[in-house]
C-alpha positions as CSV (number, residue, x, y, z in Angstrom):
1,M,4.9,23.2,27.3
2,E,8.1,24.6,26.3
3,P,8.6,25.2,22.4
4,F,9.5,22.0,20.9
5,P,10.7,20.0,23.9
6,H,10.3,16.2,21.9
7,R,-0.7,-8.9,8.0
8,R,-9.9,-29.8,0.4
9,L,-10.4,-30.2,-2.6
10,R,-7.4,-30.8,-4.9
11,P,-8.7,-32.1,-8.3
12,N,-6.4,-34.6,-10.5
13,H,-4.7,-32.9,-13.1
14,D,-5.8,-35.2,-15.8
15,S,-9.4,-35.8,-14.8
16,S,-10.9,-32.6,-13.5
17,P,-14.0,-31.5,-15.3
18,V,-13.1,-28.1,-15.3
19,T,-9.7,-28.7,-16.7
20,R,-11.5,-30.7,-19.5
21,V,-13.8,-28.0,-20.3
22,F,-10.8,-25.6,-20.8
23,A,-8.8,-28.3,-22.8
24,E,-11.8,-29.0,-25.3
25,S,-12.0,-25.0,-25.7
26,S,-8.2,-24.8,-26.1
27,E,-8.4,-27.5,-28.9
28,K,-10.6,-25.7,-31.0
29,R,-8.1,-23.0,-31.9
30,T,-6.3,-23.6,-35.0
31,R,-2.5,-24.2,-35.1
32,A,-2.0,-20.8,-36.7
33,E,-3.8,-18.9,-33.8
34,R,-1.6,-20.8,-31.3
35,A,1.7,-19.8,-33.3
36,R,0.6,-16.1,-33.1
37,R,-0.1,-16.4,-29.5
38,P,2.8,-15.7,-26.9
39,S,2.7,-18.0,-24.1
40,T,2.3,-15.4,-21.4
41,I,1.0,-12.4,-23.2
42,P,-1.8,-13.3,-25.7
43,L,-2.4,-10.8,-28.7
44,R,-6.1,-10.9,-29.0
45,P,-8.6,-9.1,-26.9
46,A,-10.6,-12.0,-26.4
47,E,-7.7,-13.9,-25.0
48,W,-6.8,-11.0,-22.8
49,L,-10.2,-11.0,-21.7
50,L,-10.1,-14.8,-20.7
51,T,-6.9,-14.2,-18.7
52,S,-8.3,-11.3,-16.8
53,L,-11.4,-13.4,-16.1
54,A,-9.5,-16.0,-14.2
55,V,-6.7,-15.2,-11.6
56,S,-4.2,-13.0,-13.3
57,A,-6.3,-9.7,-13.3
58,L,-7.2,-9.9,-9.7
59,C,-4.0,-11.1,-8.0
60,A,-2.4,-7.8,-7.8
61,P,-2.2,-5.9,-4.3
62,S,-4.9,-3.5,-3.5
63,T,-4.9,0.1,-4.1
64,A,-3.2,2.5,-1.8
65,T,-3.4,6.1,-1.4
66,A,0.3,6.9,-1.3
67,E,2.4,5.7,-4.0
68,G,2.1,2.3,-5.5
69,F,0.6,0.1,-2.5
70,R,2.0,2.2,0.3
71,S,-0.3,3.3,2.8
72,P,-0.6,7.3,3.4
73,T,1.8,8.9,5.9
74,T,1.5,7.3,9.4
75,G,0.3,9.1,12.5
76,T,-1.4,12.3,13.1
77,A,1.4,14.6,13.4
78,G,3.1,12.9,10.8
79,L,0.0,13.3,8.5
80,G,0.2,17.1,9.4
81,T,3.8,17.3,8.5
82,T,3.8,14.6,5.8
83,G,6.4,16.5,3.5
84,G,8.9,16.9,6.4
85,R,8.3,14.5,9.4
86,I,11.7,12.8,10.3
87,V,14.0,15.5,11.5
88,F,11.9,16.9,14.4
89,V,9.6,14.2,15.2
90,D,9.2,14.4,18.9
91,D,6.3,12.2,20.0
92,A,5.9,8.1,20.3
93,S,5.4,8.1,16.6
94,A,9.1,8.5,16.2
95,V,9.4,4.7,16.6
96,F,8.0,4.5,13.1
97,H,9.2,7.7,11.3
98,N,12.7,7.8,12.8
99,P,13.6,5.8,15.9
100,A,16.8,7.8,16.5
101,N,14.4,10.7,17.7
102,L,13.0,8.5,20.5
103,L,15.4,10.1,22.7
104,D,13.6,13.4,22.2
105,L,10.9,12.2,24.5
106,P,11.2,13.6,28.0
107,R,9.3,10.7,29.5
108,W,7.2,7.6,28.2
109,E,4.4,8.0,26.1
110,V,1.7,5.8,24.6
111,A,-0.4,7.0,21.8
112,A,-3.4,6.0,19.5
113,E,-3.3,7.6,16.1
114,P,-5.7,6.1,13.7
115,T,-6.4,7.5,10.3
116,I,-9.6,7.5,8.2
117,V,-9.1,7.3,4.6
118,H,-11.9,8.4,1.9
119,H,-10.4,6.8,-1.5
120,S,-12.6,6.9,-4.6
121,V,-11.9,5.9,-8.2
122,R,-13.6,6.6,-11.5
123,Y,-12.8,4.8,-14.8
124,E,-13.8,5.9,-18.3
125,S,-13.1,3.6,-21.3
126,P,-12.4,5.2,-24.9
127,A,-15.7,3.7,-25.8
128,G,-17.5,5.9,-23.2
129,G,-18.0,2.9,-20.8
130,T,-17.6,3.9,-16.9
131,A,-16.8,2.3,-13.7
132,E,-16.6,3.7,-10.1
133,T,-15.3,2.0,-6.9
134,T,-17.7,1.5,-3.9
135,D,-17.2,1.7,-0.2
136,P,-14.6,4.4,-0.1
137,W,-14.2,4.7,3.9
138,K,-11.1,2.7,5.3
139,L,-9.8,2.9,8.6
140,L,-5.8,2.6,9.4
141,P,-5.2,1.9,13.1
142,H,-1.7,2.9,14.4
143,L,-0.4,2.5,18.1
144,F,2.9,3.9,19.5
145,L,4.9,3.4,22.9
146,G,8.1,4.9,23.6
147,G,10.4,6.5,26.2
148,P,13.8,6.8,27.9
149,V,15.4,4.1,30.0
150,L,18.8,5.3,30.8
151,D,18.6,8.8,31.5
152,D,19.2,10.6,28.2
153,R,21.3,7.9,26.8
154,V,19.2,5.1,25.7
155,A,15.3,5.0,24.5
156,L,13.1,2.2,23.5
157,G,9.8,1.9,21.6
158,L,7.3,-0.3,19.9
159,G,5.0,0.7,17.0
160,V,2.1,-1.2,15.6
161,S,1.2,0.3,12.4
162,V,-0.2,-0.3,8.7
163,P,2.4,0.5,6.4
164,F,0.9,-1.0,3.2
165,G,-2.4,-1.9,2.0
166,L,-6.1,-0.4,1.7
167,S,-8.7,-1.9,-0.5
168,I,-10.6,-1.4,-3.6
169,D,-14.0,-2.5,-4.6
170,W,-15.4,-1.9,-7.9
171,E,-19.2,-1.5,-8.7
172,P,-20.8,-4.9,-10.0
173,D,-22.2,-3.5,-13.3
174,G,-19.7,-1.2,-14.4
175,A,-17.4,-1.4,-17.6
176,L,-14.6,-3.4,-15.6
177,R,-16.8,-6.1,-14.3
178,Y,-15.3,-9.0,-16.2
179,V,-11.9,-7.7,-16.9
180,A,-10.7,-6.3,-13.4
181,P,-11.1,-7.4,-9.8
182,R,-14.4,-6.9,-8.0
183,Y,-12.7,-6.7,-4.8
184,V,-9.1,-6.6,-3.6
185,Q,-7.8,-6.1,-0.3
186,L,-4.4,-6.0,1.0
187,K,-3.9,-5.8,4.8
188,T,-0.8,-5.5,6.8
189,I,-0.2,-5.1,10.4
190,N,3.4,-4.3,11.2
191,A,5.0,-4.7,14.6
192,N,8.2,-2.3,15.1
193,P,10.1,-2.7,18.3
194,S,12.9,-0.3,18.3
195,A,15.8,1.3,20.3
196,S,17.7,4.7,20.3
197,F,21.1,5.4,21.5
198,R,22.9,8.6,21.9
199,L,26.3,8.3,20.3
200,L,27.6,11.7,20.9
201,D,26.1,14.9,22.1
202,G,23.8,15.7,19.2
203,L,24.0,12.4,17.2
204,N,21.4,9.6,17.9
205,L,21.1,6.4,16.5
206,G,18.0,4.4,16.1
207,V,17.3,0.8,15.2
208,G,14.4,-1.3,15.0
209,L,12.9,-4.6,13.7
210,D,9.8,-4.9,11.3
211,V,7.5,-8.1,11.6
212,M,4.8,-7.7,9.2
213,Y,1.7,-9.9,9.0
214,S,-0.4,-9.7,5.7
215,E,-3.5,-11.0,4.3
216,L,-4.4,-10.7,0.6
217,T,-8.1,-11.3,-0.6
218,L,-9.0,-11.2,-4.1
219,S,-12.5,-11.6,-5.9
220,Q,-13.4,-11.7,-9.5
221,Y,-16.7,-12.1,-11.4
222,T,-16.5,-15.0,-14.0
223,P,-18.7,-15.6,-17.1
224,W,-18.4,-19.1,-17.4
225,A,-20.4,-19.0,-20.5
226,L,-17.7,-17.3,-22.3
227,V,-14.8,-19.2,-20.6
228,A,-16.5,-22.6,-21.2
229,G,-17.8,-21.7,-24.6
230,V,-21.4,-22.8,-23.5
231,P,-24.0,-20.2,-23.9
232,G,-26.5,-19.7,-21.1
233,L,-24.2,-20.5,-18.1
234,P,-24.7,-18.2,-15.3
235,D,-22.0,-15.9,-14.0
236,G,-19.7,-17.4,-11.2
237,E,-17.1,-15.9,-8.9
238,I,-13.3,-16.6,-8.1
239,R,-11.8,-15.8,-4.9
240,A,-8.4,-16.2,-3.4
241,Q,-7.6,-15.6,0.3
242,S,-4.0,-16.0,1.4
243,T,-1.8,-14.8,4.4
244,G,2.0,-14.4,4.9
245,V,4.6,-12.9,7.2
246,G,7.7,-10.9,6.5
247,V,10.7,-9.7,8.5
248,S,13.0,-6.7,7.9
249,G,14.5,-3.9,9.8
250,N,15.0,-0.1,10.0
251,V,17.6,2.4,11.0
252,G,17.6,6.1,11.6
253,L,20.3,8.7,12.5
254,T,19.8,12.3,13.7
255,W,22.7,14.9,13.7
256,E,22.2,18.4,15.3
257,F,25.4,19.7,13.5
258,L,24.8,23.3,14.4
259,E,22.7,25.1,17.0
260,R,19.1,25.0,15.5
261,H,20.2,22.9,12.4
262,R,19.5,19.2,12.0
263,L,20.2,16.6,9.6
264,A,18.2,12.8,9.6
265,V,18.4,9.9,7.5
266,T,16.4,6.9,7.6
267,Y,16.4,3.6,5.9
268,R,13.8,0.9,5.8
269,A,15.0,-2.4,4.2
270,P,13.1,-4.3,1.8
271,M,10.9,-7.2,2.6
272,D,9.3,-10.2,0.8
273,I,6.4,-12.1,1.9
274,D,5.2,-15.5,0.5
275,Y,1.4,-15.7,0.5
276,T,-0.3,-19.1,1.0
277,G,-4.1,-19.8,1.1
278,D,-6.8,-21.0,-0.9
279,L,-8.3,-20.3,-4.3
280,R,-12.1,-21.0,-4.5
281,A,-14.3,-20.7,-7.5
282,W,-18.2,-20.7,-7.6
283,G,-20.6,-21.7,-10.4
284,V,-18.0,-24.0,-12.2
285,P,-19.5,-26.0,-15.0
286,N,-19.4,-29.7,-14.9
287,M,-18.1,-29.5,-11.3
288,P,-20.0,-31.4,-8.6
289,G,-21.8,-28.7,-6.4
290,G,-20.4,-26.1,-8.9
291,E,-17.3,-25.2,-6.6
292,L,-13.6,-25.7,-6.8
293,L,-11.2,-25.3,-4.2
294,L,-7.5,-25.1,-5.0
295,P,-4.3,-24.3,-2.9
296,F,-3.1,-20.8,-4.0
297,E,0.4,-19.1,-3.5
298,S,1.8,-15.7,-4.5
299,E,4.6,-13.3,-3.5
300,I,4.9,-9.4,-3.1
301,A,8.3,-7.9,-3.2
302,Y,7.8,-4.7,-0.8
303,P,10.2,-1.8,-1.5
304,G,13.3,-0.5,0.6
305,M,12.9,3.1,1.5
306,L,15.6,5.8,2.1
307,A,14.7,9.1,3.2
308,F,17.0,12.4,4.1
309,G,15.8,15.4,5.9
310,Y,17.0,18.8,6.9
311,G,15.4,20.9,9.6
312,L,15.9,24.5,11.0
313,R,14.4,26.2,14.1
314,L,14.0,29.5,12.7
315,T,13.1,30.9,16.0
316,D,12.1,29.3,19.5
317,R,8.6,28.8,18.1
318,L,8.8,28.2,14.5
319,R,10.6,25.3,12.8
320,V,10.9,24.1,9.2
321,E,11.7,20.8,7.5
322,A,12.4,19.4,4.0
323,N,12.5,15.7,3.3
324,A,13.3,13.7,0.3
325,E,12.7,9.9,-0.2
326,W,13.7,7.0,-2.6
327,M,11.4,4.1,-2.9
328,Q,12.7,0.8,-4.3
329,F,9.4,-0.2,-6.0
330,S,11.7,-1.8,-8.9
331,R,11.9,-4.9,-6.8
332,F,8.3,-5.4,-7.8
333,E,8.9,-7.0,-11.3
334,T,6.4,-9.7,-11.4
335,L,3.5,-11.2,-9.6
336,P,3.6,-15.1,-9.3
337,L,0.3,-17.1,-9.5
338,K,0.6,-20.6,-8.3
339,V,-2.3,-23.0,-8.5
340,P,-1.8,-26.9,-9.0
341,V,-4.3,-27.1,-12.0
342,A,-2.9,-25.6,-15.4
343,L,-5.8,-23.5,-16.9
344,P,-5.4,-22.2,-20.5
345,T,-6.5,-18.5,-19.2
346,V,-4.2,-18.4,-16.2
347,P,-0.5,-17.4,-16.7
348,S,2.1,-18.4,-14.3
349,E,3.0,-14.9,-13.5
350,V,1.8,-11.2,-14.1
351,R,4.5,-8.7,-15.3
352,Q,4.5,-5.5,-13.3
353,D,8.0,-3.9,-14.0
354,W,7.5,-1.0,-11.6
355,N,10.0,1.8,-11.2
356,D,11.9,3.3,-8.4
357,T,10.3,6.7,-7.2
358,F,11.1,9.7,-5.3
359,T,8.9,11.9,-3.0
360,A,9.8,15.4,-1.8
361,G,8.1,17.8,0.4
362,F,8.4,20.5,3.2
363,S,6.7,21.3,6.4
364,A,6.2,23.9,9.1
365,T,5.3,23.8,12.8
366,Y,4.5,26.8,14.9
367,D,4.0,26.8,18.6
368,L,1.2,29.3,19.7
369,G,2.0,28.7,23.3
370,G,-0.1,27.4,26.1
371,G,0.5,24.0,24.6
372,W,-0.9,24.6,21.2
373,R,0.8,23.9,17.9
374,L,-0.1,24.4,14.2
375,R,1.2,22.2,11.4
376,A,1.4,22.6,7.6
377,S,2.8,20.7,4.9
378,Y,3.1,19.7,0.9
379,Q,4.5,16.8,-0.3
380,Y,4.8,15.3,-4.0
381,F,4.4,11.5,-4.7
382,E,5.8,10.0,-7.8
383,S,3.7,6.8,-9.3
384,P,5.7,3.8,-9.6
385,V,3.3,2.1,-12.1
386,P,4.3,2.4,-15.7
387,D,1.5,2.7,-18.3
388,E,2.3,-0.7,-19.9
389,T,1.5,-2.7,-16.8
390,Y,-1.0,-0.2,-15.2
391,S,-4.2,-2.2,-13.6
392,P,-7.3,-1.2,-12.1
393,T,-6.2,-2.9,-9.1
394,I,-3.7,-0.2,-8.5
395,P,-5.2,2.9,-9.7
396,D,-2.2,5.1,-9.2
397,A,-1.0,8.6,-10.6
398,N,1.3,11.2,-9.4
399,Q,0.1,13.1,-6.4
400,H,0.2,16.5,-4.6
401,A,-0.8,16.2,-1.0
402,V,-1.4,19.3,1.1
403,A,-1.9,19.1,4.8
404,A,-2.8,20.8,7.9
405,G,-3.0,20.0,11.5
406,V,-3.3,21.3,15.1
407,G,-2.1,20.0,18.3
408,Y,-2.6,20.6,22.2
409,R,-0.6,19.2,25.1
410,K,-1.5,19.7,28.7
411,G,0.1,17.9,31.4
412,R,0.4,14.1,30.6
413,H,-2.1,14.4,27.9
414,R,-1.5,15.1,24.2
415,L,-4.5,15.5,21.5
416,D,-3.8,16.0,17.7
417,L,-5.7,16.2,14.6
418,A,-4.9,16.5,10.9
419,Y,-6.5,16.7,7.4
420,S,-4.9,16.1,4.0
421,R,-6.4,16.5,0.6
422,V,-4.4,14.6,-1.9
423,F,-4.8,15.9,-5.5
424,Y,-4.2,12.9,-8.0
425,E,-3.1,14.0,-11.5
426,D,-5.6,12.2,-14.0
427,R,-4.1,9.0,-15.5
428,V,-4.8,8.4,-19.0
429,I,-3.6,5.0,-20.2
430,E,-3.2,4.8,-24.0
431,Q,-1.0,1.7,-24.3
432,N,-1.1,-1.3,-22.0
433,Q,-0.3,-5.2,-21.9
434,N,-4.1,-5.6,-21.3
435,P,-6.1,-3.4,-23.7
436,F,-9.2,-3.6,-21.7
437,Y,-7.4,-1.2,-19.0
438,I,-7.0,1.6,-21.6
439,G,-8.7,4.6,-20.5
440,R,-8.7,7.5,-18.2
441,Y,-8.7,7.1,-14.4
442,E,-9.6,9.9,-11.8
443,I,-8.7,9.3,-8.2
444,D,-10.0,11.3,-5.2
445,V,-8.5,11.1,-1.6
446,H,-9.2,12.7,1.8
447,L,-7.3,11.7,4.7
448,I,-8.2,12.6,8.5
449,S,-6.2,11.5,11.7
450,A,-6.7,12.1,15.2
451,A,-4.5,11.0,18.0
452,Y,-4.6,10.8,21.9
453,G,-1.3,10.4,23.7
454,L,-0.6,9.9,27.5
455,S,2.7,10.3,29.1
456,F,3.7,8.5,32.3
């Protein structure tokens, strides 16, 4: 190989037994207490607890291992060069990272590049209570296909990836049992057909379509004795399951403006997904069979992403790259919670008020000869989640990712392996819209990815 060649039951609103239970409990509050309580953000800890027990606390998207709810860097070579991956990407994963570079593939390639994630979180409250997540191992599948169609002027590609998601599962008996989701899972599968065009010598343009299917599953323990005000009632559970589809697009541009020097810019447009499904509650007092089934709707505003990169071939064997990326997470202002029965403890929406973020990093790739390559990288991720709206459903913090990888190509076959250790800064929440979320969060993440590519 030449060096660097390139996701019923509808009760009556007036007669539902569970509605009457909540209404009777609400009437016991004094007028003064109602006057002091804001409509969407109760002031007293007991009221916050009740709000959390219902749907509001559980209906945020699941945790992820990059910033916010974005998944880790896609693909194996991409993980090994996480801090600098859009300028020189020269395999089929270019369909995701920078479709302009599909023209760097000398022939068609199909590749499977799954990533295994180990993600764990530990929480400690100011009073010393603790909670830990369980089931830390997750699998993110990625498939890519791409190659030239008109000599060196046009190339096509198709990617199937998991750009957002992962899941979190808090232990059942920890300090967060009644105030945070027991289990949350956000699944996404994105289909991304793309095309690349050579505009001028050294200047390539890539465009793509994103069609993303998503599933949102949320589960919460519910102490009906506290919610209904009837001592001795056993705990129940609330679970919401919903699905949705969003459509967006992406574009990339790569320019080799001088020999050995490249610039690249990529943009992935924002996407909104409306989720529809059911909310089911078990152990509901005064409800026949103890079950309640309601329609459920929500919406997630996914961010736009803009990245810039500069790459330099220092020698025929060594190339280096630096990337900077802006993420439009400020689109995620609120999370709507839509159920047809008005419950006193369920707000119509949960405030998020996330911030836009920047990431930056660099990478180096060295060609050892004989088809072997070595990769190393560093990337800094900025958390979009402010202290005031921080939630155990998305335990996030600023991150420092260090990665290394190795690749081997022989004939039509390509093998890659990469590992990344993500060092999260400890997150200490001292002020929050939900006082039960105050405390220290420690996050630990390991990533490993392996790829097999076949050229034809």
